[in-house]
PASEBA-1860 file (N, C-alpha, C; in nm, 3 decimals):
! residues 128
1> MSVESIME> 2.347/2.755/-2.339/2.350/2.613/-2.311/2.345/2.538/-2.445 ~ 2.434/2.445/-2.463/2.441/2.372/-2.590/2.333/2.265/-2.597 ~ 2.307/2.220/-2.719/2.208/2.115/-2.741/2.250/1.987/-2.670 ~ 2.381/1.959/-2.673/2.431/1.837/-2.609/2.408/1.839/-2.458 ~ 2.429/1.955/-2.396/2.410/1.963/-2.251/2.262/1.952/-2.214 ~ 2.174/2.003/-2.299/2.030/1.988/-2.273/1.990/1.842/-2.287 ~ 2.042/1.776/-2.390/2.013/1.632/-2.407/2.067/1.552/-2.289 ~ 2.184/1.589/-2.241/2.243/1.520/-2.126/2.156/1.542/-2.002
9> ATRVGLAY> 2.104/1.662/-1.984/2.018/1.691/-1.869/1.891/1.607/-1.874 ~ 1.831/1.593/-1.991/1.711/1.510/-2.000/1.745/1.363/-1.981 ~ 1.861/1.320/-2.031/1.902/1.180/-2.013/1.920/1.148/-1.865 ~ 1.988/1.237/-1.794/2.010/1.217/-1.651/1.877/1.221/-1.575 ~ 1.789/1.313/-1.614/1.657/1.320/-1.551/1.577/1.194/-1.573 ~ 1.580/1.140/-1.694/1.510/1.014/-1.723/1.565/0.900/-1.638 ~ 1.697/0.891/-1.628/1.759/0.784/-1.550/1.723/0.795/-1.402 ~ 1.722/0.917/-1.350/1.691/0.936/-1.208/1.545/0.903/-1.178
17> ERLRMEAA> 1.455/0.947/-1.263/1.313/0.918/-1.240/1.286/0.768/-1.254 ~ 1.355/0.701/-1.346/1.341/0.556/-1.359/1.388/0.488/-1.231 ~ 1.497/0.539/-1.175/1.549/0.483/-1.051/1.451/0.504/-0.935 ~ 1.389/0.621/-0.929/1.288/0.647/-0.826/1.169/0.551/-0.840 ~ 1.126/0.525/-0.964/1.015/0.431/-0.986/1.056/0.290/-0.946 ~ 1.180/0.254/-0.975/1.229/0.122/-0.937/1.233/0.106/-0.785 ~ 1.278/0.209/-0.714/1.284/0.204/-0.568/1.144/0.192/-0.508 ~ 1.050/0.272/-0.556/0.913/0.266/-0.504/0.850/0.130/-0.534
25> SRNIASSN> 0.873/0.078/-0.653/0.818/-0.053/-0.689/0.875/-0.163/-0.602 ~ 1.004/-0.154/-0.577/1.069/-0.255/-0.491/1.014/-0.249/-0.348 ~ 0.992/-0.128/-0.297/0.938/-0.114/-0.162/0.795/-0.167/-0.154 ~ 0.715/-0.138/-0.256/0.577/-0.187/-0.257/0.576/-0.340/-0.262 ~ 0.663/-0.397/-0.345/0.669/-0.542/-0.358/0.715/-0.610/-0.229 ~ 0.805/-0.547/-0.154/0.857/-0.610/-0.033/0.772/-0.582/0.091 ~ 0.668/-0.500/0.079/0.591/-0.461/0.197/0.516/-0.578/0.261 ~ 0.484/-0.681/0.185/0.411/-0.795/0.241/0.494/-0.922/0.243
33> VPLPANAT> 0.625/-0.908/0.240/0.714/-1.024/0.247/0.761/-1.038/0.392 ~ 0.730/-1.150/0.458/0.770/-1.165/0.598/0.922/-1.176/0.612 ~ 0.971/-1.128/0.725/1.115/-1.130/0.751/1.152/-1.252/0.835 ~ 1.260/-1.320/0.800/1.309/-1.427/0.886/1.353/-1.371/1.022 ~ 1.377/-1.458/1.117/1.404/-1.418/1.255/1.516/-1.316/1.270 ~ 1.629/-1.336/1.208/1.745/-1.247/1.229/1.764/-1.144/1.118 ~ 1.671/-1.133/1.027/1.686/-1.040/0.914/1.644/-0.899/0.955 ~ 1.705/-0.801/0.890/1.667/-0.662/0.914/1.590/-0.612/0.792
41> ATRATAGA> 1.492/-0.530/0.816/1.411/-0.474/0.708/1.489/-0.361/0.641 ~ 1.477/-0.352/0.510/1.541/-0.243/0.436/1.438/-0.174/0.349 ~ 1.470/-0.051/0.316/1.384/0.030/0.230/1.473/0.089/0.121 ~ 1.436/0.067/-0.004/1.515/0.118/-0.116/1.486/0.265/-0.138 ~ 1.592/0.342/-0.165/1.578/0.483/-0.199/1.669/0.513/-0.317 ~ 1.628/0.609/-0.396/1.714/0.656/-0.506/1.813/0.753/-0.446 ~ 1.940/0.721/-0.453/2.043/0.805/-0.394/2.061/0.935/-0.469 ~ 2.135/1.025/-0.409/2.161/1.155/-0.470/2.260/1.139/-0.585
49> FSGHLGGA> 2.263/1.239/-0.671/2.357/1.237/-0.782/2.499/1.246/-0.730 ~ 2.588/1.174/-0.796/2.730/1.187/-0.765/2.797/1.252/-0.885 ~ 2.869/1.357/-0.861/2.933/1.429/-0.970/2.843/1.536/-1.027 ~ 2.895/1.606/-1.125/2.817/1.709/-1.192/2.744/1.648/-1.310 ~ 2.668/1.728/-1.378/2.580/1.679/-1.482/2.652/1.598/-1.589 ~ 2.774/1.634/-1.623/2.845/1.564/-1.728/2.866/1.416/-1.698 ~ 2.896/1.382/-1.573/2.918/1.243/-1.538/2.827/1.197/-1.427 ~ 2.711/1.259/-1.418/2.621/1.231/-1.306/2.558/1.094/-1.321
57> HAQLLDSP> 2.550/1.026/-1.210/2.473/0.902/-1.205/2.425/0.882/-1.062 ~ 2.309/0.823/-1.050/2.252/0.795/-0.919/2.247/0.644/-0.904 ~ 2.232/0.600/-0.781/2.223/0.457/-0.758/2.116/0.427/-0.655 ~ 2.070/0.304/-0.656/1.969/0.259/-0.561/2.038/0.224/-0.430 ~ 1.991/0.282/-0.322/2.050/0.259/-0.190/1.949/0.190/-0.100 ~ 1.999/0.102/-0.015/1.914/0.038/0.086/1.942/0.103/0.220 ~ 1.836/0.142/0.288/1.851/0.199/0.421/1.766/0.117/0.517 ~ 1.805/0.112/0.644/1.727/0.034/0.740/1.585/0.088/0.752
65> AATRAVHD> 1.492/-0.003/0.770/1.351/0.036/0.785/1.296/-0.025/0.913 ~ 1.193/0.036/0.964/1.125/-0.018/1.082/1.046/-0.143/1.041 ~ 1.003/-0.217/1.139/0.922/-0.336/1.111/0.787/-0.323/1.180 ~ 0.692/-0.397/1.128/0.561/-0.406/1.194/0.537/-0.554/1.223 ~ 0.471/-0.579/1.333/0.444/-0.717/1.373/0.297/-0.748/1.353 ~ 0.271/-0.866/1.296/0.135/-0.912/1.272/0.118/-1.045/1.345 ~ 0.008/-1.058/1.418/-0.017/-1.182/1.492/-0.069/-1.288/1.395 ~ 0.012/-1.392/1.374/-0.023/-1.504/1.287/0.051/-1.627/1.336
73> PAHPLADA> -0.001/-1.692/1.442/0.072/-1.804/1.502/0.091/-1.923/1.408 ~ 0.010/-1.936/1.303/0.022/-2.049/1.212/0.130/-2.027/1.106 ~ 0.182/-1.908/1.095/0.283/-1.878/0.994/0.416/-1.945/1.031 ~ 0.488/-2.002/0.933/0.615/-2.069/0.963/0.723/-1.976/1.018 ~ 0.715/-1.846/0.993/0.816/-1.753/1.042/0.773/-1.682/1.171 ~ 0.666/-1.728/1.232/0.618/-1.666/1.356/0.715/-1.695/1.470 ~ 0.730/-1.595/1.559/0.816/-1.615/1.676/0.738/-1.685/1.787 ~ 0.795/-1.690/1.907/0.733/-1.762/2.019/0.597/-1.704/2.057
81> EGMVRYPD> 0.578/-1.573/2.038/0.449/-1.509/2.070/0.351/-1.516/1.954 ~ 0.390/-1.577/1.843/0.302/-1.587/1.726/0.303/-1.465/1.637 ~ 0.405/-1.380/1.652/0.414/-1.258/1.573/0.507/-1.279/1.453 ~ 0.465/-1.227/1.339/0.545/-1.231/1.217/0.583/-1.087/1.185 ~ 0.712/-1.065/1.156/0.760/-0.928/1.127/0.760/-0.903/0.976 ~ 0.717/-0.782/0.940/0.716/-0.734/0.801/0.783/-0.598/0.797 ~ 0.839/-0.559/0.682/0.891/-0.422/0.671/0.775/-0.322/0.684 ~ 0.797/-0.215/0.757/0.694/-0.114/0.777/0.704/-0.011/0.664
89> IDLVEEMT> 0.645/-0.046/0.552/0.648/0.039/0.432/0.513/0.109/0.422 ~ 0.516/0.241/0.408/0.394/0.320/0.392/0.354/0.316/0.245 ~ 0.248/0.240/0.214/0.208/0.222/0.074/0.161/0.352/0.010 ~ 0.097/0.440/0.087/0.052/0.568/0.031/0.173/0.652/-0.010 ~ 0.273/0.655/0.074/0.395/0.730/0.042/0.464/0.673/-0.081 ~ 0.471/0.541/-0.089/0.538/0.477/-0.203/0.460/0.497/-0.332 ~ 0.327/0.489/-0.326/0.246/0.512/-0.446/0.257/0.658/-0.491 ~ 0.264/0.750/-0.395/0.283/0.892/-0.429/0.419/0.913/-0.495
97> SLMTASRG> 0.520/0.850/-0.441/0.654/0.859/-0.499/0.655/0.801/-0.640 ~ 0.587/0.689/-0.657/0.578/0.626/-0.789/0.507/0.718/-0.889 ~ 0.401/0.781/-0.845/0.325/0.870/-0.933/0.405/0.995/-0.970 ~ 0.472/1.056/-0.872/0.550/1.177/-0.902/0.671/1.144/-0.990 ~ 0.732/1.028/-0.968/0.844/0.987/-1.053/0.797/0.963/-1.196 ~ 0.680/0.905/-1.211/0.623/0.883/-1.343/0.597/1.015/-1.414 ~ 0.545/1.113/-1.341/0.519/1.246/-1.399/0.652/1.316/-1.435 ~ 0.752/1.299/-1.352/0.883/1.356/-1.382/0.945/1.293/-1.506
105> YEANVRAF> 0.927/1.162/-1.519/0.977/1.091/-1.637/0.909/1.144/-1.762 ~ 0.775/1.158/-1.754/0.699/1.211/-1.868/0.746/1.352/-1.905 ~ 0.773/1.435/-1.806/0.819/1.572/-1.833/0.954/1.571/-1.905 ~ 1.043/1.481/-1.865/1.173/1.471/-1.931/1.159/1.420/-2.074 ~ 1.066/1.328/-2.097/1.041/1.280/-2.233/0.988/1.394/-2.320 ~ 0.895/1.473/-2.265/0.842/1.588/-2.341/0.953/1.688/-2.374 ~ 1.040/1.715/-2.276/1.150/1.809/-2.300/1.243/1.756/-2.410 ~ 1.272/1.628/-2.406/1.358/1.568/-2.508/1.293/1.577/-2.646
113> NLLRGMVA> 1.163/1.546/-2.654/1.093/1.551/-2.782/1.085/1.694/-2.836 ~ 1.065/1.792/-2.749/1.064/1.931/-2.793/1.200/1.972/-2.847 ~ 1.305/1.933/-2.778/1.440/1.965/-2.824/1.469/1.899/-2.958 ~ 1.430/1.775/-2.971/1.450/1.703/-3.097/1.376/1.773/-3.212 ~ 1.253/1.819/-3.184/1.177/1.892/-3.285/1.243/2.023/-3.324 ~ 1.297/2.095/-3.224/1.365/2.221/-3.253/1.491/2.199/-3.337 ~ 1.565/2.094/-3.306/1.686/2.064/-3.383/1.649/2.027/-3.526 ~ 1.544/1.947/-3.543/1.500/1.910/-3.678/1.457/2.033/-3.756
121> KAFEIGAK> 1.386/2.125/-3.689/1.342/2.248/-3.755/1.463/2.335/-3.793 ~ 1.564/2.340/-3.707/1.685/2.417/-3.737/1.757/2.360/-3.858 ~ 1.763/2.226/-3.868/1.824/2.164/-3.986/1.743/2.194/-4.112 ~ 1.612/2.194/-4.097/1.524/2.223/-4.211/1.544/2.367/-4.259 ~ 1.553/2.461/-4.165/1.576/2.601/-4.200/1.714/2.619/-4.261 ~ 1.813/2.551/-4.206/1.951/2.561/-4.256/1.967/2.502/-4.395 ~ 1.882/2.406/-4.431/1.893/2.341/-4.562/1.838/2.430/-4.673 ~ 1.761/2.531/-4.638/1.700/2.618/-4.741/1.794/2.722/-4.791
END
């Protein structure tokens, strides 16, 4: 495996873990935002890679999510029964996803730094 392909693998890994953190953060942020009457709840997910490693990229996808109803008759978005709808986002699941994505990002940074150190050492040995 060439140095360039290893660097590309860590670059793609960093981008994907960043995308996972972005999706989890977006879901956590939207969990307490009330939905208007005709709106549908969505949940952000980091999509699968498209293509092989050389041209791989992932994207943020929105998928339909369930809703939860909270009784709050004074809220401006309450329906006739006094219920306000919110996206049904599991905060424990999202925080776990955020934590594992952060650990994955850190692992990719460590791999990149190790590779960079090995390349620098190879240049140092080659210069002698």
